[in-house]
N, C-alpha and C positions, 0 to 999 in steps of 0.2 A: 227375680221375685223375692221379696223380703220374707222373713221368717213369720210375719203376721198377716200375709195376705189372706183375703177373705175369698172363698169360692162358693158359689151356688150351683147345684147340679139339679136339673130337673129330671124325673123319671129314674130316680135313685134306687128303685127296687127292681128295676128291668134287667134284661139280659146284657145289656151295655152298661147301664148305670151301676150296678153292683161292682164289678171290676174297677170301674173308674173311681168310685168311692174308696175302695180298698187302696188304690194307689195313691190317692190324695191324701188320706189320714197317715200313710206311711211317711209323708214329707211334713214339713213344718208349716201347715196351712190351718186357717180355721174353716172347716167344712160344714156347709149347711146343704140340705138335700130337701126336695119336694117330692114325697112318695105318691104313688097311685094307690097302693094298698092301704087300708085303714090301720093296720099294725105293722109298721116297717120292722125289719130285722134290727137286733141290738148290734150296732157297729160302733165300737169305742172310738170317740172323737168326731162323730156326726151328730149334727143337731138338726132334728127333722121339723118341718114346718108343713101342716096339713092345710092345702090351698088347691083350689080348683084354677088351672092355668087360664080358663076361659073368664075368670072374674078379674077383669082388667084393674078395678079399684083395689082389690085385694093384692095383686101382683105388685101394684105401683106402691102401695104402703109397705109391703115387704121389702122391696128393692130399696125404699127410702130409709127403712131402718137398718137394714144389713150393710148397704153400700158396698156391694161385692165387687172386687177388682176384676174377677172372671166369672163368666157363666158358661157352664158346659150343659147344652141342651141335648138329653138322650131320651125325652119322652116322645113317643110317637107309635103308631100302629104299623 
């Protein structure tokens, strides 16, 4: 993985998502996350994108804009 790799995490404010984000920002990555909560916690190095994952067109636009090399899906019930 290069120092400029882009990672997108869904469910970034959840029980699994938060520790994943913390580990990712400790590395040399550009970290983006989609939170479920309207006001996600301040985590230095994370760029938050408010988006409903059921909005296929919105997800497609975000992926086209970010072009992440990795996706970590932690959003579920």
